[in-house]
C-alpha positions as CSV (number, residue, x, y, z in Angstrom):
1,M,125.8,-197.8,17.7
2,E,122.3,-197.1,19.0
3,T,121.2,-194.9,16.1
4,R,121.4,-197.7,13.5
5,P,118.6,-199.9,15.0
6,H,116.5,-196.8,15.3
7,L,117.1,-195.9,11.7
8,L,116.2,-199.4,10.6
9,G,113.0,-199.2,12.6
10,V,112.0,-195.9,10.9
11,L,112.8,-197.3,7.4
12,A,110.8,-200.5,8.2
13,G,107.9,-198.3,9.4
14,L,108.0,-196.3,6.2
15,A,108.1,-199.4,4.1
16,L,105.1,-200.9,6.0
17,A,103.1,-197.6,5.5
18,A,103.9,-197.6,1.8
19,G,102.8,-201.2,1.5
20,L,99.5,-200.4,3.2
21,V,98.9,-197.4,0.9
22,F,99.7,-199.6,-2.2
23,A,97.4,-202.3,-0.9
24,S,94.6,-199.8,-0.3
25,L,95.0,-198.5,-3.9
26,V,94.9,-202.0,-5.3
27,V,91.7,-202.8,-3.3
28,A,90.1,-199.5,-4.3
29,R,90.9,-200.1,-8.0
30,T,89.5,-203.7,-7.8
31,W,86.3,-202.4,-6.3
32,Q,86.0,-199.8,-9.0
33,R,86.3,-202.4,-11.7
34,V,83.7,-204.5,-10.0
35,A,81.3,-201.5,-9.7
36,E,81.9,-200.6,-13.4
37,S,81.1,-204.1,-14.4
38,Q,77.6,-203.8,-12.9
39,A,76.5,-201.4,-15.6
40,I,76.6,-201.4,-19.4
41,S,76.4,-198.3,-21.7
42,V,74.8,-198.8,-25.1
43,T,73.7,-196.5,-27.9
44,G,70.3,-197.2,-29.5
45,S,68.7,-195.7,-32.6
46,A,65.3,-195.5,-34.4
47,R,64.5,-194.6,-38.0
48,R,61.3,-193.6,-39.6
49,L,60.3,-192.7,-43.2
50,V,57.9,-189.7,-43.5
51,K,56.4,-187.6,-46.2
52,S,56.2,-183.8,-45.9
53,D,52.8,-182.5,-45.0
54,L,53.4,-178.8,-45.6
55,I,55.0,-176.9,-48.5
56,V,56.1,-173.3,-48.7
57,W,56.3,-172.1,-52.4
58,S,57.4,-168.6,-53.4
59,G,57.9,-166.6,-56.5
60,N,59.4,-163.2,-57.3
61,F,58.5,-160.7,-60.0
62,S,60.1,-157.4,-60.9
63,T,59.9,-154.5,-63.4
64,E,62.0,-151.5,-64.4
65,A,61.0,-148.0,-65.6
66,K,62.5,-144.6,-65.9
67,T,60.3,-143.1,-63.3
68,L,59.2,-144.4,-59.9
69,L,55.5,-143.9,-60.8
70,A,55.8,-145.8,-64.1
71,A,57.6,-148.6,-62.3
72,Q,54.9,-148.8,-59.6
73,Q,52.2,-148.9,-62.2
74,A,53.9,-151.7,-64.1
75,L,54.5,-153.7,-60.9
76,K,50.8,-153.3,-60.0
77,A,49.8,-154.6,-63.4
78,D,52.1,-157.6,-63.0
79,L,50.7,-158.3,-59.5
80,A,47.2,-158.5,-61.0
81,K,48.5,-161.0,-63.5
82,V,50.2,-163.1,-60.8
83,E,47.0,-163.1,-58.6
84,A,44.9,-164.1,-61.6
85,F,47.4,-167.0,-62.3
86,L,47.1,-168.2,-58.7
87,T,43.3,-168.0,-58.8
88,A,43.3,-170.0,-62.0
89,Q,45.4,-172.7,-60.2
90,A,42.8,-172.8,-57.4
91,V,45.3,-171.1,-55.0
92,T,43.4,-168.7,-52.7
93,N,45.6,-168.7,-49.6
94,Y,48.8,-166.7,-50.4
95,Q,50.7,-163.7,-49.0
96,V,52.1,-160.8,-51.0
97,G,55.3,-159.4,-49.7
98,P,56.4,-155.7,-49.5
99,I,57.7,-153.9,-52.5
100,G,61.5,-153.6,-52.9
101,I,62.8,-150.5,-54.5
102,Q,66.2,-150.0,-56.1
103,E,67.5,-147.0,-57.9
104,L,69.3,-147.6,-61.2
105,R,72.3,-145.4,-61.7
106,Q,74.7,-145.1,-64.6
107,R,78.2,-143.6,-64.7
108,A,78.2,-140.3,-66.6
109,G,81.8,-139.4,-67.4
110,E,83.4,-136.9,-65.1
111,D,80.0,-135.9,-63.6
112,G,80.0,-139.2,-61.6
113,V,76.7,-141.2,-61.8
114,R,73.2,-140.2,-62.7
115,L,69.8,-141.7,-62.0
116,V,68.4,-143.6,-65.0
117,G,65.4,-145.4,-63.5
118,Y,64.0,-147.7,-60.9
119,S,63.8,-151.4,-60.4
120,L,60.8,-152.7,-58.3
121,S,60.3,-156.2,-57.1
122,Q,57.7,-158.1,-55.1
123,H,57.2,-161.7,-54.0
124,V,54.3,-164.0,-53.3
125,T,54.3,-167.0,-50.9
126,V,52.0,-169.9,-50.7
127,S,51.8,-172.2,-47.7
128,S,49.7,-175.3,-48.1
129,S,49.1,-178.8,-46.9
130,E,48.4,-179.8,-50.6
131,V,52.1,-180.4,-51.1
132,E,52.2,-182.1,-54.4
133,R,49.7,-179.9,-56.1
134,I,51.4,-176.7,-55.0
135,A,54.8,-178.1,-56.0
136,A,53.4,-178.5,-59.5
137,L,52.9,-174.8,-59.9
138,D,56.4,-174.5,-61.3
139,Q,55.2,-176.3,-64.4
140,H,52.7,-173.5,-65.2
141,T,54.6,-170.3,-64.4
142,S,55.6,-170.0,-68.1
143,K,52.2,-168.6,-68.6
144,L,53.2,-165.6,-66.6
145,V,56.4,-165.1,-68.6
146,E,54.3,-165.3,-71.8
147,Q,52.3,-162.4,-70.5
148,G,55.4,-160.3,-70.0
149,V,55.9,-160.9,-66.3
150,Q,59.5,-161.4,-65.2
151,F,58.6,-164.2,-62.8
152,T,61.0,-166.5,-61.1
153,T,60.6,-169.1,-58.4
154,T,62.8,-170.5,-55.6
155,A,63.1,-174.1,-54.6
156,P,60.1,-175.0,-52.4
157,R,60.5,-175.8,-48.8
158,Y,59.1,-179.2,-47.7
159,I,58.3,-179.4,-44.0
160,Y,57.2,-182.3,-41.8
161,T,55.1,-180.6,-39.1
162,K,54.9,-183.6,-36.8
163,A,58.6,-183.8,-36.1
164,G,58.1,-182.9,-32.4
165,E,55.6,-185.7,-31.8
166,A,57.9,-188.1,-33.7
167,K,60.8,-187.2,-31.5
168,I,59.1,-188.3,-28.4
169,E,57.9,-191.5,-29.9
170,M,61.3,-192.3,-31.4
171,L,63.1,-191.7,-28.1
172,A,61.1,-194.6,-26.7
173,E,61.8,-196.7,-29.8
174,A,65.6,-195.9,-29.6
175,T,65.6,-196.8,-25.9
176,K,64.0,-200.2,-26.7
177,D,66.6,-200.8,-29.4
178,A,69.4,-199.9,-26.9
179,R,68.0,-202.4,-24.4
180,A,68.0,-205.2,-27.0
181,R,71.6,-204.4,-27.9
182,A,72.6,-204.4,-24.2
183,E,70.9,-207.8,-23.7
184,Q,72.7,-209.2,-26.6
185,I,76.1,-208.0,-25.4
186,A,75.5,-209.0,-21.8
187,S,74.4,-212.5,-22.7
188,Q,77.8,-213.2,-24.3
189,G,79.2,-212.9,-20.8
190,G,76.5,-214.8,-19.0
191,R,75.0,-211.6,-17.6
192,T,71.5,-210.2,-17.6
193,V,70.3,-206.6,-18.0
194,K,68.2,-205.1,-15.3
195,E,66.7,-201.6,-15.1
196,L,67.5,-198.5,-17.1
197,R,69.8,-196.2,-15.1
198,S,70.0,-193.2,-17.5
199,A,69.0,-192.2,-21.0
200,R,70.2,-189.1,-22.9
201,M,69.0,-188.0,-26.3
202,G,71.6,-187.9,-28.9
203,V,71.3,-186.7,-32.5
204,F,67.8,-186.2,-33.9
205,Q,67.9,-185.4,-37.6
206,I,65.7,-185.2,-40.7
207,T,67.5,-186.0,-43.9
208,P,66.4,-186.5,-47.6
209,L,65.2,-190.0,-48.3
210,Y,68.1,-192.3,-49.4
211,S,70.6,-189.6,-48.3
212,T,74.0,-191.1,-47.4
213,R,75.5,-188.1,-45.7
214,G,75.9,-188.1,-42.0
215,H,75.0,-185.4,-39.6
216,S,77.4,-182.4,-39.6
217,N,77.0,-181.5,-35.9
218,W,75.5,-182.9,-32.8
219,E,72.3,-180.8,-33.3
220,G,71.5,-182.9,-36.3
221,E,69.9,-181.7,-39.5
222,N,66.4,-180.6,-40.5
223,D,66.0,-181.1,-44.2
224,M,63.5,-178.9,-46.2
225,S,64.6,-179.8,-49.7
226,S,62.9,-183.1,-50.2
227,L,59.3,-184.3,-50.2
228,E,60.1,-187.7,-48.6
229,K,62.4,-187.8,-45.6
230,N,64.2,-190.1,-43.3
231,I,64.2,-189.4,-39.5
232,M,66.8,-190.8,-37.2
233,A,66.9,-190.6,-33.4
234,V,69.8,-191.7,-31.3
235,V,69.8,-192.2,-27.5
236,N,72.7,-193.0,-25.2
237,T,71.7,-195.3,-22.3
238,T,73.1,-197.1,-19.3
239,F,71.6,-200.2,-17.8
240,S,72.5,-202.1,-14.6
241,M,73.4,-205.8,-14.9
242,N,73.3,-208.9,-12.7
C-alpha cells in the first residue's frame, strides 16, 4: 500500500521534468526565430556592357610533297607569301608557330603501307588592340589562296582585358543593389535595414551581348566569341535589421 504513493510521486516528477524540457525547447525555438528575424539575406546583381579591347587572330597554312626537303621548301615559300600579306595589311606584330610534320603513308597490298610523302603545316598568330581592323583580315585572305597558299583561319578570340578591374567595381555595385532590395523588402514589414553583416561573391560571368543562355556552372562563363559582351556579377549578402 505504501509503494503506490511512491510510484505516483516518481511519475509526477518525470512528468514535471518532461514539461520543463518541453518548455525550454519552446523558449529556445522562440528566441531562435527572434534572432533570425533580426537579419535579412538578399541577392544583388550588377550588369555592364563592354567591348573587347584585344583580339587574337590566327591562320594556318600547309603543303604536301613527296620528299621532306621539297615540302620544307614549299612551306618556306608559302611563309614568305603569308608574311608579305600581313605586311601589306599593316600587321607587323605577329608570331609564327613551329612546323608540324606528318608522314603520308599508303596501303600497298600485302606489303603493308609505304611512305608516299610528307605534309607540313605552320600557323601565324596576331594579337592586337586594333580589334575591328584585325578581324577584317578574314575578308582579304583569299589573296593568299589565289597565290596557291592553302590558308585557313580559325574564329578569332575577342578578349576584354579589364575584367579583373570590372569585377571589383561590380561587386560594390551588386552590394548596393542588394541593399536597395533589402530595404524594399524590410519596409513592407515596417523594418529598417542597418549594417552589412556579410557579402559573398556569387557568379561572375562574361557572355555575348544579347545572349539569353544562363551560366552553366557556379564559376560562370568567360566568352571569347563576340566583340561586344555583357558582364554580370552576383553577390549574396546579409544585413541586420531594426
